[in-house]
BALOBA-1460 file (C-alpha; in Angstrom, 3 decimals):
// residues 331
<rec num="1" residu="x" x="-16.464" y="-13.709" z="5.663"/>
<rec num="2" residu="x" x="-13.286" y="-13.261" z="3.605"/>
<rec num="3" residu="x" x="-11.857" y="-9.737" z="3.455"/>
<rec num="4" residu="x" x="-9.223" y="-8.339" z="1.118"/>
<rec num="5" residu="x" x="-7.413" y="-5.195" z="2.215"/>
<rec num="6" residu="x" x="-5.377" y="-3.287" z="-0.370"/>
<rec num="7" residu="x" x="-3.068" y="-0.309" z="-0.272"/>
<rec num="8" residu="x" x="0.185" y="1.200" z="-1.458"/>
<rec num="9" residu="x" x="3.056" y="0.309" z="0.930"/>
<rec num="10" residu="x" x="3.409" y="2.706" z="3.883"/>
<rec num="11" residu="x" x="-0.216" y="3.825" z="3.668"/>
<rec num="12" residu="x" x="-1.298" y="2.462" z="7.052"/>
<rec num="13" residu="x" x="-1.811" y="-1.133" z="5.904"/>
<rec num="14" residu="x" x="-0.403" y="-2.577" z="9.131"/>
<rec num="15" residu="x" x="-2.751" y="-0.425" z="11.216"/>
<rec num="16" residu="x" x="-5.752" y="-1.313" z="9.053"/>
<rec num="17" residu="x" x="-4.930" y="-5.018" z="9.316"/>
<rec num="18" residu="x" x="-5.136" y="-4.940" z="13.103"/>
<rec num="19" residu="x" x="-8.261" y="-2.806" z="13.106"/>
<rec num="20" residu="x" x="-10.029" y="-5.379" z="10.914"/>
<rec num="21" residu="x" x="-8.538" y="-8.297" z="12.836"/>
<rec num="22" residu="x" x="-9.808" y="-6.917" z="16.139"/>
<rec num="23" residu="x" x="-13.232" y="-6.217" z="14.654"/>
<rec num="24" residu="x" x="-13.545" y="-9.834" z="13.524"/>
<rec num="25" residu="x" x="-12.343" y="-11.119" z="16.905"/>
<rec num="26" residu="x" x="-14.803" y="-8.951" z="18.826"/>
<rec num="27" residu="x" x="-17.577" y="-10.120" z="16.476"/>
<rec num="28" residu="x" x="-16.708" y="-13.723" z="17.314"/>
<rec num="29" residu="x" x="-15.915" y="-14.624" z="13.719"/>
<rec num="30" residu="x" x="-13.612" y="-17.554" z="12.997"/>
<rec num="31" residu="x" x="-10.059" y="-16.652" z="12.026"/>
<rec num="32" residu="x" x="-8.809" y="-18.706" z="9.081"/>
<rec num="33" residu="x" x="-5.308" y="-18.560" z="7.631"/>
<rec num="34" residu="x" x="-3.618" y="-20.316" z="4.741"/>
<rec num="35" residu="x" x="-0.097" y="-19.272" z="5.674"/>
<rec num="36" residu="x" x="-0.436" y="-20.358" z="9.300"/>
<rec num="37" residu="x" x="-1.049" y="-23.928" z="8.093"/>
<rec num="38" residu="x" x="1.791" y="-23.910" z="5.567"/>
<rec num="39" residu="x" x="4.952" y="-25.988" z="6.220"/>
<rec num="40" residu="x" x="7.077" y="-22.817" z="5.882"/>
<rec num="41" residu="x" x="5.930" y="-21.831" z="9.371"/>
<rec num="42" residu="x" x="8.513" y="-24.161" z="10.904"/>
<rec num="43" residu="x" x="11.266" y="-21.997" z="9.409"/>
<rec num="44" residu="x" x="9.414" y="-18.699" z="9.549"/>
<rec num="45" residu="x" x="8.882" y="-18.738" z="13.319"/>
<rec num="46" residu="x" x="12.517" y="-17.696" z="13.750"/>
<rec num="47" residu="x" x="12.545" y="-15.005" z="11.075"/>
<rec num="48" residu="x" x="12.832" y="-11.348" z="12.028"/>
<rec num="49" residu="x" x="10.706" y="-9.526" z="9.481"/>
<rec num="50" residu="x" x="9.459" y="-5.968" z="9.255"/>
<rec num="51" residu="x" x="6.863" y="-6.072" z="12.045"/>
<rec num="52" residu="x" x="5.402" y="-8.281" z="14.751"/>
<rec num="53" residu="x" x="3.206" y="-11.135" z="13.539"/>
<rec num="54" residu="x" x="4.095" y="-10.732" z="9.858"/>
<rec num="55" residu="x" x="4.764" y="-14.444" z="9.390"/>
<rec num="56" residu="x" x="1.179" y="-15.140" z="10.497"/>
<rec num="57" residu="x" x="-0.489" y="-12.882" z="7.914"/>
<rec num="58" residu="x" x="-1.831" y="-13.875" z="4.523"/>
<rec num="59" residu="x" x="-0.210" y="-11.713" z="1.821"/>
<rec num="60" residu="x" x="-1.358" y="-11.939" z="-1.789"/>
<rec num="61" residu="x" x="0.538" y="-10.637" z="-4.825"/>
<rec num="62" residu="x" x="-1.335" y="-10.503" z="-8.128"/>
<rec num="63" residu="x" x="0.742" y="-10.122" z="-11.291"/>
<rec num="64" residu="x" x="-0.707" y="-9.880" z="-14.804"/>
<rec num="65" residu="x" x="-0.746" y="-13.648" z="-15.342"/>
<rec num="66" residu="x" x="0.042" y="-15.273" z="-11.963"/>
<rec num="67" residu="x" x="-0.675" y="-14.779" z="-8.293"/>
<rec num="68" residu="x" x="1.469" y="-15.636" z="-5.272"/>
<rec num="69" residu="x" x="1.314" y="-15.889" z="-1.502"/>
<rec num="70" residu="x" x="4.361" y="-14.568" z="0.283"/>
<rec num="71" residu="x" x="6.066" y="-13.624" z="3.513"/>
<rec num="72" residu="x" x="7.592" y="-10.200" z="2.911"/>
<rec num="73" residu="x" x="10.507" y="-10.519" z="0.450"/>
<rec num="74" residu="x" x="11.776" y="-13.678" z="2.155"/>
<rec num="75" residu="x" x="9.381" y="-16.319" z="0.797"/>
<rec num="76" residu="x" x="7.107" y="-16.409" z="-2.245"/>
<rec num="77" residu="x" x="5.197" y="-19.248" z="-3.934"/>
<rec num="78" residu="x" x="2.698" y="-19.369" z="-6.768"/>
<rec num="79" residu="x" x="-0.932" y="-20.073" z="-5.932"/>
<rec num="80" residu="x" x="-2.239" y="-22.866" z="-8.134"/>
<rec num="81" residu="x" x="-5.831" y="-22.911" z="-6.827"/>
<rec num="82" residu="x" x="-6.946" y="-19.405" z="-5.869"/>
<rec num="83" residu="x" x="-10.407" y="-20.574" z="-4.755"/>
<rec num="84" residu="x" x="-8.871" y="-23.018" z="-2.289"/>
<rec num="85" residu="x" x="-6.499" y="-20.313" z="-1.038"/>
<rec num="86" residu="x" x="-9.286" y="-17.799" z="-0.403"/>
<rec num="87" residu="x" x="-11.466" y="-20.452" z="1.262"/>
<rec num="88" residu="x" x="-8.716" y="-20.948" z="3.852"/>
<rec num="89" residu="x" x="-8.398" y="-17.228" z="4.679"/>
<rec num="90" residu="x" x="-10.506" y="-14.751" z="6.566"/>
<rec num="91" residu="x" x="-8.311" y="-11.701" z="5.965"/>
<rec num="92" residu="x" x="-5.867" y="-11.165" z="3.089"/>
<rec num="93" residu="x" x="-3.486" y="-8.251" z="2.529"/>
<rec num="94" residu="x" x="-2.256" y="-7.076" z="-0.887"/>
<rec num="95" residu="x" x="-0.173" y="-4.235" z="-2.300"/>
<rec num="96" residu="x" x="-1.089" y="-5.171" z="-5.881"/>
<rec num="97" residu="x" x="-3.070" y="-2.764" z="-8.091"/>
<rec num="98" residu="x" x="-6.126" y="-3.948" z="-9.978"/>
<rec num="99" residu="x" x="-4.960" y="-5.612" z="-13.197"/>
<rec num="100" residu="x" x="-6.528" y="-8.041" z="-15.668"/>
<rec num="101" residu="x" x="-5.994" y="-11.099" z="-13.440"/>
<rec num="102" residu="x" x="-7.126" y="-9.234" z="-10.327"/>
<rec num="103" residu="x" x="-10.459" y="-8.537" z="-12.011"/>
<rec num="104" residu="x" x="-11.172" y="-12.271" z="-11.942"/>
<rec num="105" residu="x" x="-9.899" y="-12.722" z="-8.370"/>
<rec num="106" residu="x" x="-11.277" y="-9.727" z="-6.461"/>
<rec num="107" residu="x" x="-14.975" y="-10.683" z="-6.915"/>
<rec num="108" residu="x" x="-14.233" y="-13.882" z="-4.961"/>
<rec num="109" residu="x" x="-13.791" y="-11.789" z="-1.781"/>
<rec num="110" residu="x" x="-16.882" y="-10.763" z="0.148"/>
<rec num="111" residu="x" x="-15.443" y="-7.418" z="1.200"/>
<rec num="112" residu="x" x="-12.639" y="-5.286" z="-0.276"/>
<rec num="113" residu="x" x="-11.172" y="-2.354" z="1.641"/>
<rec num="114" residu="x" x="-8.641" y="0.028" z="0.088"/>
<rec num="115" residu="x" x="-6.647" y="2.305" z="2.386"/>
<rec num="116" residu="x" x="-5.484" y="5.627" z="0.922"/>
<rec num="117" residu="x" x="-2.872" y="8.019" z="2.313"/>
<rec num="118" residu="x" x="-1.464" y="11.282" z="0.976"/>
<rec num="119" residu="x" x="1.189" y="10.154" z="-1.551"/>
<rec num="120" residu="x" x="3.654" y="12.820" z="-0.444"/>
<rec num="121" residu="x" x="3.636" y="11.390" z="3.076"/>
<rec num="122" residu="x" x="3.784" y="7.860" z="1.631"/>
<rec num="123" residu="x" x="6.940" y="8.736" z="-0.318"/>
<rec num="124" residu="x" x="8.640" y="10.219" z="2.745"/>
<rec num="125" residu="x" x="7.718" y="7.233" z="4.895"/>
<rec num="126" residu="x" x="8.875" y="4.713" z="2.296"/>
<rec num="127" residu="x" x="12.204" y="6.489" z="1.833"/>
<rec num="128" residu="x" x="12.838" y="5.897" z="5.544"/>
<rec num="129" residu="x" x="11.561" y="2.307" z="5.392"/>
<rec num="130" residu="x" x="13.940" y="1.520" z="2.509"/>
<rec num="131" residu="x" x="16.860" y="1.861" z="4.934"/>
<rec num="132" residu="x" x="15.562" y="-0.350" z="7.744"/>
<rec num="133" residu="x" x="17.659" y="-3.418" z="8.548"/>
<rec num="134" residu="x" x="14.960" y="-5.755" z="7.255"/>
<rec num="135" residu="x" x="14.555" y="-3.969" z="3.929"/>
<rec num="136" residu="x" x="18.289" y="-3.634" z="3.329"/>
<rec num="137" residu="x" x="18.811" y="-7.324" z="4.076"/>
<rec num="138" residu="x" x="15.825" y="-8.853" z="2.293"/>
<rec num="139" residu="x" x="14.617" y="-6.335" z="-0.274"/>
<rec num="140" residu="x" x="15.927" y="-5.718" z="-3.772"/>
<rec num="141" residu="x" x="18.983" y="-3.437" z="-3.748"/>
<rec num="142" residu="x" x="18.156" y="0.193" z="-4.506"/>
<rec num="143" residu="x" x="21.722" y="1.614" z="-4.545"/>
<rec num="144" residu="x" x="20.708" y="4.859" z="-2.842"/>
<rec num="145" residu="x" x="22.955" y="6.477" z="-0.230"/>
<rec num="146" residu="x" x="20.401" y="7.593" z="2.372"/>
<rec num="147" residu="x" x="16.675" y="8.358" z="2.789"/>
<rec num="148" residu="x" x="17.142" y="11.903" z="1.480"/>
<rec num="149" residu="x" x="18.715" y="10.841" z="-1.815"/>
<rec num="150" residu="x" x="16.206" y="7.988" z="-2.114"/>
<rec num="151" residu="x" x="13.363" y="10.498" z="-1.821"/>
<rec num="152" residu="x" x="14.985" y="12.956" z="-4.212"/>
<rec num="153" residu="x" x="15.671" y="10.352" z="-6.899"/>
<rec num="154" residu="x" x="12.418" y="8.401" z="-6.636"/>
<rec num="155" residu="x" x="9.762" y="10.883" z="-5.495"/>
<rec num="156" residu="x" x="8.206" y="11.424" z="-8.906"/>
<rec num="157" residu="x" x="8.081" y="7.717" z="-9.772"/>
<rec num="158" residu="x" x="6.555" y="6.827" z="-6.387"/>
<rec num="159" residu="x" x="3.812" y="9.409" z="-6.851"/>
<rec num="160" residu="x" x="3.047" y="8.174" z="-10.381"/>
<rec num="161" residu="x" x="2.691" y="4.624" z="-9.080"/>
<rec num="162" residu="x" x="0.452" y="5.849" z="-6.252"/>
<rec num="163" residu="x" x="-1.949" y="7.533" z="-8.687"/>
<rec num="164" residu="x" x="-2.175" y="4.413" z="-10.840"/>
<rec num="165" residu="x" x="-2.642" y="2.096" z="-7.833"/>
<rec num="166" residu="x" x="-5.340" y="4.180" z="-6.148"/>
<rec num="167" residu="x" x="-6.981" y="4.925" z="-9.484"/>
<rec num="168" residu="x" x="-7.212" y="1.225" z="-10.322"/>
<rec num="169" residu="x" x="-9.330" y="0.583" z="-7.212"/>
<rec num="170" residu="x" x="-11.489" y="3.687" z="-7.582"/>
<rec num="171" residu="x" x="-12.209" y="2.698" z="-11.178"/>
<rec num="172" residu="x" x="-13.906" y="-0.497" z="-9.993"/>
<rec num="173" residu="x" x="-15.238" y="0.830" z="-6.691"/>
<rec num="174" residu="x" x="-18.897" y="0.493" z="-7.616"/>
<rec num="175" residu="x" x="-18.581" y="-2.727" z="-9.611"/>
<rec num="176" residu="x" x="-16.642" y="-4.584" z="-6.882"/>
<rec num="177" residu="x" x="-18.184" y="-2.818" z="-3.867"/>
<rec num="178" residu="x" x="-14.761" y="-1.535" z="-2.764"/>
<rec num="179" residu="x" x="-14.668" y="0.531" z="0.412"/>
<rec num="180" residu="x" x="-12.042" y="3.323" z="0.367"/>
<rec num="181" residu="x" x="-10.805" y="4.413" z="3.791"/>
<rec num="182" residu="x" x="-8.430" y="7.311" z="4.378"/>
<rec num="183" residu="x" x="-5.430" y="7.091" z="6.698"/>
<rec num="184" residu="x" x="-5.818" y="10.762" z="7.644"/>
<rec num="185" residu="x" x="-9.449" y="10.331" z="8.634"/>
<rec num="186" residu="x" x="-8.540" y="7.316" z="10.758"/>
<rec num="187" residu="x" x="-5.989" y="9.509" z="12.540"/>
<rec num="188" residu="x" x="-8.259" y="12.479" z="13.151"/>
<rec num="189" residu="x" x="-11.773" y="10.984" z="13.228"/>
<rec num="190" residu="x" x="-11.212" y="7.408" z="14.359"/>
<rec num="191" residu="x" x="-14.583" y="6.882" z="16.051"/>
<rec num="192" residu="x" x="-16.534" y="8.025" z="12.992"/>
<rec num="193" residu="x" x="-14.380" y="5.996" z="10.594"/>
<rec num="194" residu="x" x="-14.664" y="2.873" z="12.751"/>
<rec num="195" residu="x" x="-18.439" y="3.250" z="12.756"/>
<rec num="196" residu="x" x="-18.487" y="3.541" z="8.962"/>
<rec num="197" residu="x" x="-16.171" y="0.570" z="8.566"/>
<rec num="198" residu="x" x="-18.401" y="-1.566" z="10.794"/>
<rec num="199" residu="x" x="-21.415" y="-0.569" z="8.681"/>
<rec num="200" residu="x" x="-19.613" y="-1.634" z="5.495"/>
<rec num="201" residu="x" x="-18.642" y="-4.971" z="7.078"/>
<rec num="202" residu="x" x="-22.238" y="-5.365" z="8.319"/>
<rec num="203" residu="x" x="-21.004" y="-6.002" z="11.869"/>
<rec num="204" residu="x" x="-22.591" y="-4.669" z="15.048"/>
<rec num="205" residu="x" x="-20.510" y="-4.422" z="18.213"/>
<rec num="206" residu="x" x="-21.229" y="-3.359" z="21.771"/>
<rec num="207" residu="x" x="-19.752" y="-0.102" z="23.139"/>
<rec num="208" residu="x" x="-17.478" y="-2.231" z="25.340"/>
<rec num="209" residu="x" x="-16.132" y="-4.141" z="22.330"/>
<rec num="210" residu="x" x="-15.481" y="-0.884" z="20.447"/>
<rec num="211" residu="x" x="-13.603" y="0.511" z="23.460"/>
<rec num="212" residu="x" x="-11.374" y="-2.586" z="23.497"/>
<rec num="213" residu="x" x="-10.661" y="-2.225" z="19.786"/>
<rec num="214" residu="x" x="-9.699" y="1.429" z="20.213"/>
<rec num="215" residu="x" x="-7.248" y="0.535" z="22.980"/>
<rec num="216" residu="x" x="-5.646" y="-2.360" z="21.086"/>
<rec num="217" residu="x" x="-5.137" y="-0.438" z="17.841"/>
<rec num="218" residu="x" x="-4.009" y="2.850" z="19.390"/>
<rec num="219" residu="x" x="-0.758" y="4.033" z="17.785"/>
<rec num="220" residu="x" x="1.242" y="3.945" z="21.028"/>
<rec num="221" residu="x" x="0.093" y="0.391" z="21.741"/>
<rec num="222" residu="x" x="1.066" y="-0.834" z="18.269"/>
<rec num="223" residu="x" x="4.354" y="1.065" z="18.211"/>
<rec num="224" residu="x" x="5.441" y="-0.876" z="21.290"/>
<rec num="225" residu="x" x="4.859" y="-4.093" z="19.331"/>
<rec num="226" residu="x" x="6.635" y="-2.947" z="16.134"/>
<rec num="227" residu="x" x="8.809" y="0.118" z="16.858"/>
<rec num="228" residu="x" x="10.837" y="-0.214" z="13.635"/>
<rec num="229" residu="x" x="7.805" y="-0.385" z="11.355"/>
<rec num="230" residu="x" x="5.751" y="2.400" z="12.912"/>
<rec num="231" residu="x" x="7.470" y="5.792" z="13.009"/>
<rec num="232" residu="x" x="5.274" y="8.784" z="13.796"/>
<rec num="233" residu="x" x="1.650" y="8.031" z="13.058"/>
<rec num="234" residu="x" x="1.097" y="11.541" z="11.697"/>
<rec num="235" residu="x" x="-0.102" y="13.274" z="8.551"/>
<rec num="236" residu="x" x="0.973" y="16.314" z="6.576"/>
<rec num="237" residu="x" x="4.701" y="15.882" z="7.154"/>
<rec num="238" residu="x" x="5.285" y="16.547" z="3.445"/>
<rec num="239" residu="x" x="4.599" y="20.242" z="4.074"/>
<rec num="240" residu="x" x="7.897" y="20.663" z="5.934"/>
<rec num="241" residu="x" x="9.881" y="17.655" z="4.675"/>
<rec num="242" residu="x" x="9.581" y="18.374" z="0.948"/>
<rec num="243" residu="x" x="11.292" y="21.358" z="-0.618"/>
<rec num="244" residu="x" x="9.315" y="23.806" z="-2.758"/>
<rec num="245" residu="x" x="11.051" y="22.351" z="-5.807"/>
<rec num="246" residu="x" x="10.006" y="18.793" z="-4.855"/>
<rec num="247" residu="x" x="6.412" y="19.902" z="-4.283"/>
<rec num="248" residu="x" x="6.310" y="21.541" z="-7.692"/>
<rec num="249" residu="x" x="7.973" y="18.502" z="-9.276"/>
<rec num="250" residu="x" x="5.035" y="16.213" z="-8.439"/>
<rec num="251" residu="x" x="2.213" y="18.745" z="-8.626"/>
<rec num="252" residu="x" x="1.369" y="18.062" z="-12.267"/>
<rec num="253" residu="x" x="1.257" y="14.301" z="-11.651"/>
<rec num="254" residu="x" x="-0.748" y="14.479" z="-8.426"/>
<rec num="255" residu="x" x="-2.998" y="17.528" z="-8.678"/>
<rec num="256" residu="x" x="-5.993" y="15.938" z="-10.510"/>
<rec num="257" residu="x" x="-6.128" y="12.889" z="-8.192"/>
<rec num="258" residu="x" x="-5.542" y="14.944" z="-5.045"/>
<rec num="259" residu="x" x="-8.369" y="17.255" z="-6.050"/>
<rec num="260" residu="x" x="-10.657" y="14.316" z="-6.780"/>
<rec num="261" residu="x" x="-9.965" y="12.823" z="-3.345"/>
<rec num="262" residu="x" x="-10.229" y="16.109" z="-1.490"/>
<rec num="263" residu="x" x="-6.510" y="16.463" z="-0.756"/>
<rec num="264" residu="x" x="-5.577" y="20.140" z="-1.301"/>
<rec num="265" residu="x" x="-2.217" y="20.281" z="-3.096"/>
<rec num="266" residu="x" x="-0.660" y="22.913" z="-0.811"/>
<rec num="267" residu="x" x="-2.178" y="22.546" z="2.669"/>
<rec num="268" residu="x" x="-3.196" y="19.929" z="5.198"/>
<rec num="269" residu="x" x="-6.829" y="18.932" z="5.044"/>
<rec num="270" residu="x" x="-8.887" y="15.807" z="5.629"/>
<rec num="271" residu="x" x="-9.718" y="14.098" z="2.317"/>
<rec num="272" residu="x" x="-13.320" y="13.519" z="1.382"/>
<rec num="273" residu="x" x="-14.171" y="11.200" z="-1.486"/>
<rec num="274" residu="x" x="-17.245" y="12.323" z="-3.469"/>
<rec num="275" residu="x" x="-20.197" y="9.957" z="-3.314"/>
<rec num="276" residu="x" x="-20.240" y="9.557" z="-7.076"/>
<rec num="277" residu="x" x="-16.921" y="9.796" z="-8.901"/>
<rec num="278" residu="x" x="-17.194" y="11.027" z="-12.468"/>
<rec num="279" residu="x" x="-15.436" y="8.540" z="-14.726"/>
<rec num="280" residu="x" x="-14.079" y="11.322" z="-16.916"/>
<rec num="281" residu="x" x="-12.485" y="13.049" z="-13.915"/>
<rec num="282" residu="x" x="-10.979" y="9.762" z="-12.714"/>
<rec num="283" residu="x" x="-9.612" y="8.939" z="-16.167"/>
<rec num="284" residu="x" x="-8.066" y="12.413" z="-16.330"/>
<rec num="285" residu="x" x="-6.452" y="11.958" z="-12.914"/>
<rec num="286" residu="x" x="-4.977" y="8.581" z="-13.888"/>
<rec num="287" residu="x" x="-3.809" y="9.890" z="-17.269"/>
<rec num="288" residu="x" x="-1.795" y="12.617" z="-15.521"/>
<rec num="289" residu="x" x="0.440" y="9.889" z="-14.079"/>
<rec num="290" residu="x" x="1.332" y="8.351" z="-17.430"/>
<rec num="291" residu="x" x="4.664" y="9.343" z="-18.930"/>
<rec num="292" residu="x" x="4.776" y="10.999" z="-22.337"/>
<rec num="293" residu="x" x="7.748" y="10.549" z="-24.667"/>
<rec num="294" residu="x" x="9.106" y="13.862" z="-23.377"/>
<rec num="295" residu="x" x="8.674" y="12.645" z="-19.782"/>
<rec num="296" residu="x" x="10.672" y="9.519" z="-20.625"/>
<rec num="297" residu="x" x="13.488" y="11.620" z="-22.070"/>
<rec num="298" residu="x" x="13.483" y="13.892" z="-19.036"/>
<rec num="299" residu="x" x="13.504" y="10.874" z="-16.749"/>
<rec num="300" residu="x" x="16.555" y="9.467" z="-18.528"/>
<rec num="301" residu="x" x="18.275" y="12.857" z="-18.334"/>
<rec num="302" residu="x" x="17.492" y="13.124" z="-14.602"/>
<rec num="303" residu="x" x="18.833" y="9.606" z="-14.062"/>
<rec num="304" residu="x" x="22.118" y="10.418" z="-15.777"/>
<rec num="305" residu="x" x="22.550" y="13.623" z="-13.766"/>
<rec num="306" residu="x" x="21.298" y="12.279" z="-10.436"/>
<rec num="307" residu="x" x="23.591" y="12.328" z="-7.408"/>
<rec num="308" residu="x" x="24.321" y="8.622" z="-7.657"/>
<rec num="309" residu="x" x="27.692" y="6.993" z="-8.036"/>
<rec num="310" residu="x" x="28.647" y="5.585" z="-11.429"/>
<rec num="311" residu="x" x="28.449" y="2.039" z="-10.031"/>
<rec num="312" residu="x" x="24.934" y="2.696" z="-8.689"/>
<rec num="313" residu="x" x="23.800" y="3.949" z="-12.106"/>
<rec num="314" residu="x" x="25.318" y="0.915" z="-13.822"/>
<rec num="315" residu="x" x="23.674" y="-1.498" z="-11.377"/>
<rec num="316" residu="x" x="20.281" y="0.213" z="-11.711"/>
<rec num="317" residu="x" x="20.547" y="0.068" z="-15.502"/>
<rec num="318" residu="x" x="21.385" y="-3.648" z="-15.338"/>
<rec num="319" residu="x" x="18.442" y="-4.365" z="-13.016"/>
<rec num="320" residu="x" x="16.066" y="-2.438" z="-15.259"/>
<rec num="321" residu="x" x="17.304" y="-4.350" z="-18.321"/>
<rec num="322" residu="x" x="16.875" y="-7.725" z="-16.598"/>
<rec num="323" residu="x" x="13.336" y="-6.920" z="-15.473"/>
<rec num="324" residu="x" x="12.461" y="-5.690" z="-18.954"/>
<rec num="325" residu="x" x="13.736" y="-8.920" z="-20.518"/>
<rec num="326" residu="x" x="11.787" y="-11.021" z="-17.986"/>
<rec num="327" residu="x" x="8.575" y="-9.161" z="-18.794"/>
<rec num="328" residu="x" x="9.118" y="-9.665" z="-22.528"/>
<rec num="329" residu="x" x="9.804" y="-13.394" z="-22.054"/>
<rec num="330" residu="x" x="6.672" y="-13.881" z="-19.929"/>
<rec num="331" residu="x" x="4.589" y="-11.931" z="-22.426"/>
């Protein structure tokens, strides 16, 4: 079996990876890995990345016209033969949304699992992650002063990207047999969610095996292994961390998708995806994340008046221009 797990960064991807990994181990299924056989491992064994075991995991990035395997932001290489790559893997992790190229790649996986977390909590968590030693050293420069200014300046854009990412998987849920799993339900109803996940994977385990999995993937156990990557293991922090103005700022973008997924916009509640998603409602939710001409103007105005230094604004403008030129050249 070859499994693809997808999710926006800071949505519980690391936790989900180990849940699936332990399920496969307890089921006695062979573990296959492309990256573990790659020559880069000789160098990578000494790298200090974001979390324990990251150099041993198969990460896939799917752009519009190319796909890559990578190790965090440190190493990236184009995949020439995607069929050969997938054949050598049993579990692959991606942060990429579903795009035109992904539509030809995703059907090659036997199972696809998409983890979803409240985008307001995702934004808060990522704003903290952006200032970890690993991210500051290896990631693209973001020119923000601290997690608070990062969140303030990028909250709206992060939530728009979340809607489009999640929406891209829900759009093809039926066609590609994608299994959505909610971070909040894993936190509060782990036994039930594990049972449902096992049913989707068509794997039966003994009560003893399930007990071992629960112990190995418990938050406290995993936090000991990767204390810098795992922070709180909680949900609903947006209620106290975001100001009323910030909540209102993203409400228009998020409200349709939050409602569709069962996330109330103003209070903590376990999400509950409807059995049959109406395409019209999904299209409406995704459309709410797209910027109008007025939104673009307001974004530019907010950028100019943001609490960034002049040098930070200049550097961000340069980076945006370079990326725009690269996209035009590739197109």
